[in-house]
N, C-alpha and C positions, 0 to 999 in steps of 0.2 A: 700493588696494585699492578704491576705491570702484567700478573697470570690474567687477572680480569680483564684487562683489555686485550690481550691475546684472544683471550674466549670469546670474547665478543666480537672481536674480527673474522676469525674462523667461522662461529652462529652465523655473522652476517654474510662471509661469503659465500655459505653454503646455502641461506635463504635468498640469494640474489640469483643464484648458478640458474643459469637455463634448463639442464636438467631437472633440478627439483620442481623449477617453476611449471615445466611442462608438466611432470607428473604429478602436479596437484591440480594445476588444471582441468587436466584432462582425465582426472578421475571421480567420479560421482560422489563415489564416498565421502571426500573430501568436502565436498560442494554439500553434501545433507548434514555434516558434521559441523560445519559452518555457518548453517542455514538455524538449526537445533542451539549453538551456541548463542546464536543473536539472538533467538526467540527466548532464549531462558533468560539471556541477560536483561532482556526486554521486561521478563515478570519477576525479577527478582527487585526490579524499581518500583513494583507494586505496593512494597509497604510503604511506601511515600506518596502522597495524592501528588506533592508538585515535582517530586525527583520523576513520577510516572509520566504526566504533565510535558515534562521538558523532552522525554524521552519519544515521546510520542506527537509533538507538535509537527515534525514535518508530516506523516504519515496523514494526520489529523487534518492539517493544510490543505493536501490532496483530495483528499473524502470531501469534506465539506465545501473547497472549492470547484467539485463534481458537481453537489449537488444545486449549488448557487449558479454557477453559467448555464445548466441547463433547466433548472429554473425558471432561469431568466430568461431563457431562449424560448421558452414555452409557455411565458406568459403567465407563469406560478407567482410573479410579483417578490421576488425575496425579501425579507424588512428586517431581519438580523442576521449576521453571522459573529459567533464567538470559538476563540479557541479554547479559552478558560475554562480549566475543569469545575465541574459545580456538582452536587449530590441531586439525585432525581428524587420521585417520591418513594421508591422503593429502598431507596438507601445508598442506591448504586452510584457510580462515579460516571459521569457523560462526560466526555473529552472534549468536546465541541458539537455544535449545532445549524441548523441554519434555519428559519422561519419564513413562512410565506403566508401572504396574504389572499393568495387567489388559487388554491389546488381545487382543483376541477376533477372529472372523469378524464378527459384527455392529458391531464400533464402528470397527475398523481403519481401514474407507477413509472415511467421515464425520470422524473425528479427525484423520485426515494430510489430507485434502483440505478442512478449513475454514478458511483464509485466503480460499477462493474464498466466501465470507459476507461480506467485505470488499466484493464488490463492489454487492450490492442496497443497502450501506449508502452507499456513493459515488454510485448512480444515488439513491438517497430524497436526499442534499445537495444533487445537481446539481438536482434536479425543483422539491424543497419548500422548501430553505432560500438556494439561490441568487438565488433572483427577487424575494427580501424584502431583499437585502443593498441596502444605497445602492450606485449604482456609481461607484467611485472606481477609481482604477489600484491603487492598495494592497491593498482588497479583491479585486479581480481576480489581480494576484500571488497573493495568501496564497490564494487559493480554487483557483487553477491547482497554486501546491505541495502544497497539502493533497490535492486528489485524484491529484496524481500519485503522493503516498506510498500512497495508499489503495488506487490500484491496480496502483503496482508491487508493494507486499506481500501484495495477493491472490493473486499467483501461487505455488503449492504450487511448494517447491523439490525436487529429485531424489530427496534423502534420504523427503520427503512422499510422494514415486511411489511409491517403493521399496517404505515400508511400506505405503501402499495395496495394491499388488499380491502384496503376500504372503500373503494369503487371499484364493484363488482362490472360494472360494463364498460371502464376502463381494462381490465384485467381481462375480459371477453376481447376487445379490441385491439390491443397489441398481441394476445394469442393469437387471432385471428389471420393480424400482419402477420408474425410470426412464423403462422404455418404457411400462409402466401411466400414468404421469401424464401423457405425451404424448397417447396414445391417450384419454386423459380429455378433453383439453384440442380 
């Protein structure tokens, strides 16, 4: 038993040494490896609907919350909000959803593509929060985990794109607004 305690102490000391932490944090290979590992771990839970739902709840909450907030702000009148998984008509699982009562040409595109607003949040955390965190292995892994959840769930679903594309006049309106914004920069 003493041998195991000694091995644990040496491994623990190595993993908490500043040299190891600095080399781990500043090496992009380890970052990519960690993101791929977290993603594979997530997909391994897809054998069970409920295990998958449990793993996906934080990201699903963020994704659906963006739909809800933008829809409420633009008068789409959210009428339901769910995080519980269910099967859709094609037999796939839908992890969460937000229903609206007043989808129109002016609010369909922003309400459907609202999860993209998670990207500036992730950028803000990276730019202004990460530099103030103490550099430890645990903090770094938690940071990568959080950013992976944020970025992965910022991507609108196929259904989101379908809803946004149903209102051609809304798509044209927001393309013109986006083009004008780019011209002003």
